[in-house]
ZATORRO-616170 format. One record per atom (N, C-alpha, C, O): x, y, z. Coordinates in steps of 0.2 Angstrom, whole numbers, plus 2048, in hexadecimal, padded with zeros to 3 digits. Example, Ala and Ser with C-alpha at 12.3 -4.5 7.8 and 13.67 -1.06 7.14 Angstrom:
! residues 2
8427E482783E7EA8278427F08278477EF82A8407F58238447FB824840800827843806828
//
This chain:
! residues 312
9015C3E178FC5C2E1A8F65BEE168F55C0E108F25BAE198EC5B8E188E75BFE178E85C4E198E45BDE138DA5C0E128D65BEE108D65B8E108D05C2E0E8CB5BEE0A8CB5C3E068CC5C9E088CA5C1DFE8C95C5DF98C35C5DF38BF5C1DF58C25C6DF18BD5C6DEB8BF5CADE38C15D0DE38BE5C6DDE8BF5CADD88B95CCDD58B85D0DD18B35C9DD98AC5CCDD58A75CCDDA8A85CCDE08A15CEDD789B5CEDDD89B5C6DDB89F5C4DD88955C3DDE8945BCDE188F5B9DE588A5BCDE78905B3DE68905AEDEA8945ADDF18985B1DF38935A9DF38985A9DFB89E5A6DF68A45A8DF789E5A3DEF8A359FDED8A85A5DEA8AE5A4DE78A75ABDEA8AD5AEDE78B15AFDEB8B65B1DE88B15B0DF18B55B0DF68BB5ABDF78BA5A5DF88C25AFDF58C85ABDF88CE5ADDFC8D05B2DFE8D15A8DFC8D55ACE038DD5B0DFE8DD5ADDF98E05B4DFE8E25B6DFA8E95BADFE8E85BDE048EF5BADFB8F75BDDFF8F45C5DFF8F15C7DFA8F65C7E068F95D0E058FC5D1E088FE5CDE0C8FF5D9E079055DAE0B9005DCE138FB5DEE149055DCE169005DCE1F9025E4E1D9065E6E198FD5E7E208FB5F0E219005F1E269035EDE2A9015FCE259025FCE2B900602E2F901608E2D8FE601E348FB609E378FD60FE36903611E388F9612E338F961BE328FA61DE3A8FA61AE3F8FA624E3A8F7627E3E8F2626E418EE623E3E8F0628E488EB626E4C8E9620E4B8E2621E4B8EA61AE498E9613E488EF610E4A8F4611E4C8EA608E4B8EE601E4E8ED5FEE498E85FEE458F35F9E4A8F35F3E458F05EDE4B8F25EDE518EB5EAE488E95E4E4B8EC5DCE488EC5DAE438ED5DBE4F8EC5D2E4C8E95CFE4C8E85CDE528E45CDE478DD5CBE488DB5C3E498DD5BFE458D85C3E508D65BBE538D05BAE528CE5B4E528C85C0E4F8C45BBE4D8C15C3E488C35C9E498BD5C0E438B95C5E408B25C5E408B05BFE418AE5C7E408A55C3E428A25C6E398A25CCE368A05C1E3789C5C0E328955C4E338925C4E388935C9E2D88E5CDE3088A5CDE2888E5CDE238835CDE2887F5CFE218825D5E1D8825D4E178845DAE1F8885DFE1A88E5DDE198905E1E158925D7E1B8965D4E178935CEE138985CAE1088D5CCE1288B5C9E0D8885CEE078895CDE018855D4E098845DAE0588B5DCE0088A5DCDFA8905DDE028945E0DFF8985D9DFD89D5DADFA8965D4DFD89A5CFDF88965CCDF48985C8DF188E5CFDF388A5CCDEE8895D4DE68885D4DE08895D9DEC8865DFDEA88C5E5DEA88B5EBDE78915E4DEE8945EADED8945F0DF48965F5DF688D5ECDF688A5F3DFC8885FADF88865FADF28885FEDFD887605DF988B607DF488860ADEF88F606DF4894609DF0896602DE889C601DE6892600DE78945FBDE28995F8DE189A5F7DDB89E5F7DE68A55F7DE18A75F0DE58A25ECDE68AC5EEDE68AF5E8DE78B55EBDEF8B85F1DEF8B45E7DF48B85EDDFA8BA5E7DFF8B65E2E028BF5E9E018C05E2E068BB5E0E0D8B85E5E108B95DAE0E8B45D9E138B55D9E1A8BB5D7E1C8B25D9E1F8B35D8E238B25E1E2A8B65E6E2A8AE5E0E2E8AE5E7E318B05E4E3B8B55E6E3E8AC5E1E3C8AF5DFE428B55DAE438B75D5E408B85DDE4A8BD5D9E4B8C05D9E518BE5DDE558C45D5E548C55D3E5B8CE5D0E5B8D05CAE598D15D4E5E8D75D2E5E8DD5D4E628DC5D8E678E35D4E608EA5D8E628EC5DCE618ED5DBE5B8EE5E4E648F35E8E608F95E6E618FB5E5E678FB5E6E589015E4E579075EDE5790C5EEE5A9055F0E559085F7E559035FDE558FD5FCE54905602E55901608E5690560CE5090B60BE4E900611E4F902617E4C90361CE4E90161DE54906620E4B907629E4D902629E538FD626E5290362EE5B8FE630E5E8FB62DE608F6630E628FA626E608F5621E628F7621E698FD61FE6A8F1624E708F1624E788EE61EE798F061AE7E8EA61CE758E3617E7A8E5610E798E260BE7C8E960EE758EB608E768F4606E768F860BE758F6601E778FF5FEE778FD5F6E758F85F2E779035F5E729035EFE6E9025EAE769035EBE7C8FF5E4E728FC5DFE758F75E0E798F55DBE7D8F45E6E788ED5E6E788E85E1E768E95DEE728E35E1E7A8DF5DDE778D85E3E758D75E7E798D55E2E6F8D05E6E6F8CB5E3E6A8CB5DEE668C65E7E698BF5E7E638BE5EAE628C05EFE648B75EAE5C8B55EFE598B55F1E508B95EFE4C8B15F4E4F8AE5F6E498B15FAE438AD5FDE3F8B95FAE438B9600E3F8B8600E388B85FDE338B8608E398B660AE328AF60CE2F8AE611E2C8AA606E2F8A5605E2D8A160CE2D8A260FE3289E60EE2889C608E218A160AE1D89F60BE188A760BE1E8AB60AE188B0603E198AF5FEE1C8B3606E158B75FBE168BD5FAE1E8C25FEE208BC5F6E1F8C25F2E238C45EEE238C95EDE278C25EBE1F8C75E4E1D8CA5DFE228CF5DCE228C65DFE258C85D9E2E8C75D3E2B8CA5CEE2D8C35D2E258C55CAE248CD5C8E218CE5C7E1B8D05C7E268D85C8E258DC5C7E2D8DA5C9E338E45C3E2B8E75C3E318EA5CAE368EB5CBE3C8EA5CEE308EB5D7E358E85DCE328E95DDE2C8E55DFE358E05E5E338E35ECE378E35ECE3D8E45F2E328E35F7E388DC5FDE378D95FFE328DC5FFE3E8D7602E3E8DA609E428E060AE458D360EE428D4613E498D6611E4E8D660BE4F8D7614E538D7612E5A8D2613E5C8D060FE608CE61AE5A8C761BE5E8C2617E5C8BD618E5F8C5611E578BF60EE548BE608E5A8BA604E5A8C3609E5E8C4603E628C1603E688BF608E6A8C15FCE6F8C05FCE738C55F7E768C75F2E738C75F8E7E8CC5EFE818C45ECE808BE5EEE818C75E4E7E8C35DFE7D8C15DEE858C55DEE898BA5DEE868B95DBE8E8BF5D3E8E8C15D0E898BF5D2E968C25CCE988BE5C7E958BF5C3E908B85C7E988B45C3E998B15C0E928AD5BCE928B55C3E8F8B45C0E868B95BCE838BF5BEE838B75B8E7F8BC5B5E7D8BB5BBE758B75C0E738C15B8E728C35BCE6A8BD5BBE698BA5C0E698BB5B5E678B65B3E618B05B4E648AB5B1E628AE5B9E698A75BAE6C8A95C1E688A75C2E628AB5C4E6C8AE5CAE6C8AF5CEE638AD5D4E618B25C9E5F8B35C8E588AB5C9E568A95CEE528A65C6E5889F5C8E5689A5CAE598945C8E5989B5CFE5D8995D5E608985DDE5D8945E1E5F89D5DFE5989D5E8E588985E9E568945EDE598985E6E4F8925E9E4888B5E8E4E8895EDE518885E1E508815E0E518815E4E5687C5E8E558865E4E5C8855E8E628855F1E618825F5E6588A5F3E5C8895FAE5A8845FDE58883602E5A8805F9E5487B5F8E4F8765F9E548735FFE538735F5E5A8705F4E5D86F5FBE6486B5FCE688755FEE63876602E6A87560AE6587460FE68876609E5F87560EE5A86E610E5986C615E5786B60DE5986360BE5886060DE5E860613E5F85F609E6285D609E6885F610E6D85A614E6E864611E6D867616E75868620E6F866625E7086C61BE6A86D623E65866625E6186562BE61863621E5E85E623E5A857623E5D854627E5D85661EE6084F61BE6684E620E6B849623E6C857622E6F855625E75852620E7B850622E80850618E7A84D615E7D84E616E86854617E88849615E89849617E8F847611E9284560DE8E84760EE9B84560CEA183C60AEA183960DEA583A606E9E832607E9F830605E9682A602E95832607E91831608E8A82E600E8782F5FBE8982C601E8682A5F9E8082E5F8E7A82C5FBE758335F4E798385F4E738365ECE6F8365E7E738365EDE688335E8E6583A5E6E6183D5EAE5D83C5E1E628435DFE5D8405D9E5983E5D4E5B8425DCE528405D6E4D8475D1E4B84C5D4E4C8465CBE4A84A5C6E4984E5C8E4E8545CBE4D84B5C6E558505C5E5D8555C3E5C85A5C6E5E8545BBE588595B5E5A8615B7E558675B6E5685D5BDE508655BEE4E86B5C2E4F86C5C3E5586F5C3E4C8755CBE4D8735CEE528735CFE5886F5D2E4C86D5D9E4F8685D7E558695DAE5A8655D4E5485F5D3E5A8615D1E5D85F5D5E638655CBE5F8675CAE678695CFE6A8675D1E7086D5D3E678705D7E6986C5DEE6D86D5E1E728665DFE698635E5E6A85F5E4E7085F5E8E7485B5DCE708585DAE7585D5DAE7D85A5DAE828635DAE7C8655DAE828675E0E858685E1E8B8685E7E7E86B5EDE818645F0E848645F4E8885F5EEE7F8585F2E818555EEE8784F5F0E898585E8E8A8555E7E9185A5EAE968595EAE9C8605ECE948645EFE998635F6E9B8655F9EA085F5F8E9585C5FFE98858601E99857607E998535FCE9C84F5FAE9F8485FAE9C8425FAE9F8495F8E958415F8E918405F0E938435EDE9783A5EFE8E8345E7E8F8355E8E878345EDE838385E1E8783B5E0E828345DAE7E8335D5E828315DAE778305D6E738345D4E6E8375D8E6A8355CEE6E8395CDE698325C7E6382D5C4E648385C8E5B8335C2E588375BFE5783D5C1E588375B8E5583C5B2E538375ADE528315AEE5483B5A7E4F83759FE4C83859EE5483C5A1E57831598E57830596E5B836592E5D836593E6383B58EE5984058BE5D84658FE6084B58DE62845596E6084A59AE638485A0E6884A5A4E6B84059CE6883E5A2E6E8405A1E7683E5A5E7B84359AE7584759AE7E84C59DE7D84D5A2E8185159BE788575A1E788545ABE788585AFE7A8505ACE7684F5B2E7584D5B4E7D84F5B9E808495B1E7F8475B4E8684D5B2E8A84D5B5E8F8525ADE8A8585AEE8D85B5B3E8B85D5B6E9085C5B5E8685F5BFE878595C4E8B8595CAE8C8575C1E8B8545C6E9084A5C9E8F8475CCE938485C7E878435CAE8683D5C9E8983E5C4E8C8375CCE898315CAE9082D5C7E8C82A5C2E8E82C5C7E878265C5E8182A5C2E7B82F5C5E788295BCE7982B5BBE718265B9E6C8215B4E6D8265BCE668215BBE628225B7E5C8265BAE588215B0E5B8235ACE5581F5B1E4E81A5B3E4D8235B1E4B8215B5E4681E5B0E3F81B5B2E3B8215A9E3F81D5A5E3C8165A4E3D8145A8E398155A4E3E80B5A3E428065A8E458005A7E4680B5AEE488095B3E4980B5B9E468115BAE458065BEE448055C4E408085C9E488045CAE4C8105CBE488105CEE4F80C5D3E4E8095D4E5380B5D7E498075DEE498005DFE507FE5E4E537FE5D8E4F7F75D5E517F85D4E597F25D5E5D7FE5D3E5C7FF5D2E628055D6E648065D4E6A8085DBE6280D5DFE6680A5E5E6480A5E7E5E8075EBE6A8045F0E6D80A5F5E6F8105F3E6F8075FAE7180A601E738125FEE748165FCE78813600E6D81C5FEE6D820604E6B81E608E66824606E6E82860CE6E82C60CE6982C610E64832607E69837608E658355FFE618335FAE638375FFE5B8365FCE568405F9E558455FEE548415F5E558485F2E4F8475EEE4C8465E8E4E8485EFE468455EDE3E8495EAE3B84B5EFE3884D5E6E3B8535E3E378515DFE318565DDE2D84B5DEE2E8495DBE288465E0E238475E0E1D8435E4E2583F5E8E2083B5E6E1B8385E0E1C83B5E8E168355E7E1282D5EAE1582C5F0E168285E5E168215E6E1A8245E7E228215EAE268285E4E238295E5E2C8285EEE2D8265F0E328295F1E2982B5F9E2A8245FAE2B8225FAE3181F5FAE278185FBE298165F8E2E8135FCE328145F2E2F8115EDE348125F1E3B80E5F2E3F81C5F1E3A81D5F0E4281B5F9E4281C5FBE488195FEE3F815604E4180E604E4280B609E4480B5FEE418065FDE448065FBE4E8015FCE5280D5F8E4F80B5F6E5780F5FFE5B812601E6080F603E56814608E5B81060CE6080B60DE5C80D60FE6680B614E6A80D61CE6481161CE5F809620E67809626E6381062AE6781162CE6D81562BE6081C62EE6181F629E62821628E6781F625E5E82361CE5F82761EE57827622E5382B618E5983261AE55832611E5383060CE56835611E4B83860CE4883D60DE4483E610E3E842608E4884960AE4684D606E3F852603E4084A606E3C84D603E33854601E34858604E368555FAE3285C5F7E3285F5F5E2B8655F4E298595F3E298595EEE2285E5F1E1B8625EFE1885A5F8E1985C5F8E1285C600E1385A602E1885E605E0E85E60CE0D85560BE0D85260EE11852609E0984A606E06848608E0C84460CE0B848606E10845609E1684460FE18840611E1C849613E1684761BE1784061DE1783C620E1B83F61AE1183861EE0E83161CE1482B61EE14834618E1A82E615E2082D61DE21827620E20831621E23831627E2882962BE2282562DE2682862CE1D82362FE1B81D62AE1A81862CE1781C624E1C816623E1F815622E27810622E2B81B622E28818625E3381962BE3481762DE3A81B631E3081A638E3481363AE3381163CE3980D639E2E804638E2F803638E3380163DE35805631E3780062EE3D80562EE43806629E47809634E4480C637E4A810631E4B81062EE5181262FE48819629E48821629E4682162EE43825627E4682B62AE4782F623E4282E61EE45833623E3C83661EE3A83E620E38840626E3584361BE3A84A61EE3784C619E3684C613E3885161AE2F855615E2B85C618E2F85D61DE3185F611E30866614E3586C60EE3286B608E31871613E3187860FE3187C610E3487F615E3588060AE37883609E3D88960CE3B88B60AE3688B610E3F893615E3F898612E4289560FE4589D611E438A3612E488A3616E4E8A161CE4D8A5615E548A1617E578A7616E5F8A6610E618AA619E618AD618E688AB618E6D8AC615E728A661EE6E8A161DE7289C618E7589A617E7B89A614E70895610E6F899609E70896605E7189D609E6F8A4602E6E8A5602E758A65FCE778A6608E7A8A7607E828A3604E858A35FFE8989C609E82897606E858965FFE868965FBE8B8955FDE808955F5E7B8985F1E828955EDE868A05F3E828A55EEE878A45F0E8D8A55EBE918A15F6E9189F5F4E998995EFE9A8985ECEA08935EEE9388F5EBE968915E5E9488D5E1E978955E3E8F8985DBE9089B5D9E9589A5D3E978A05DEE988A25DDE9F89E5DCEA489F5D8EA88995E0EA58945DEEAA88F5D8EA988B5D7EAD8915D3EA288C5CFEA18875D0EA18835CBEA38845D6E9D87B5D8E9987D5D8E958785DBE928835D7E8F8815D5E888885D2E8688D5D4E868865CBE858875C5E808865C4E7A8805C5E7888B5C1E7688A5C0E6D88B5B7E6E8905B4E708855B7E6D8855ACE6D8895ACE628885B0E5D88E5A9E638905A6E5E88D5A1E5E88C59DE6288A5A0E56888599E5488D598E50891594E5288F59AE4C896595E4889D599E4689E59EE438A3595E498A7597E488AB592E418AB58CE418AF596E3B8B1595E378B9597E368BB59DE378BD594E348C4598E338C459BE2D8C159AE288C85A0E2E8CA5A6E278CB5A5E218CC5A8E1C8CC59DE218CD59EE198C6598E158C6595E108C2598E198BC596E188B859AE188B2599E1A8B85A1E178B35A7E188AE5A5E138A95A7E138AF5A2E0F8AA5A0E098A459DE0B89E59FE0A8A6596E108A1592E1489E596E18898594E1A8A259BE1B89F59EE218975A5E1E8925A6E2089B5A6E198955A9E1488F5A4E128895A6E1489159EE0E88C59BE0E88659BE1488059BE13889599E1B88359AE1E87F5A2E218795A3E228835A5E2187F5ACE2387C5ADE1E8775B0E2187B5ACE178775ABE1286F5A7E1286A5A8E0E8705A4E178695A1E198675A4E1D8615A4E1E8695A6E1F8655ADE268615A7E2A85B5A6E298655A3E2D8605A1E3286459EE37863599E3B86B5A3E378715A2E3C86B5A6E448685ABE4386C5A2E4B86E5A4E508745A7E528795A5E548715ADE518795B2E5687E5B5E4E87C5B7E488855B2E5288A5B3E4D88D5AFE4888C5A9E4988F5B0E448925ABE4189A5B0E4289A5B6E4189F5ACE428A75AFE438AE5AAE418AF5A4E428B25B0E3C8B85ADE398BE5ACE3F8BF5B1E418C05A9E418C35A5E448CB5A6E408CD5A3E3B8CE5ADE438D65AEE3D8DC5ABE428E05A6E408DD5AEE478E05AAE4C8DD5A5E518D95A7E558E259DE528E059AE558DE59CE5E8DF5A2E618DC594E618DB599E668D859CE678D959EE6D8D25A0E648D05A8E678CA5A9E6C8C95AFE6D
//
């Protein structure tokens, strides 16, 4: 089967099409014929630096496709079922391929109102937002949530999930993305290129920070007592907790994990029309390097998705 591999770390040009044996599902796993695989910043990080392990690993975590075969003991799915998910993260999943195996309980049935391209772009960003807002921050109705980079992949999911939880949502975005972010459900949008967000965002309960660096300490200034910044950018953001604690605030660095309960919640929101993904660019599997060139600009609105099977 075709897959995407690399022999060395570097820019998008290191990615190439390789031919590898089709995997077989082990116990409690399914084999998926991949229709679409989302491209995420973590893919670029692993391509260029090897991620947390500093080692070359097969790329890709988002997947949407059709179950081809099931392993011993699987009871949740049958061959022919349409599924989507973010298997194995933060461990390698290798979804940049025509077939991939995944633990059955890292998947959910694909909502019928989503195409494979849409479903393939949803799991990692939506799970990240869900685990940040719900599992970590316990966002509740009436709270005020600030989402940085609200037009990006995690940002757009966070805006919609926070709104579905009954929060008042403030997003940061460039001016040309304000209409898009409001369309996701944001109540207020701040142009971070012209306005210091910490000067206008007030009494925030939860901040979702996908940017890091100076955004962490600046975000603390927007919080009401007891508020929390959930940092997603890099492990270095864990140090923000030491700054927050004496101020009566909280800060938590988070890495998204494979999570069936979260996937089921995301699938339900998608079926209800409360959560959607904007697919910015579709690129064929064989042009994965082109997809990474686009991703590295950090100027996409929504998601880049690799189309692995046609008519997805």
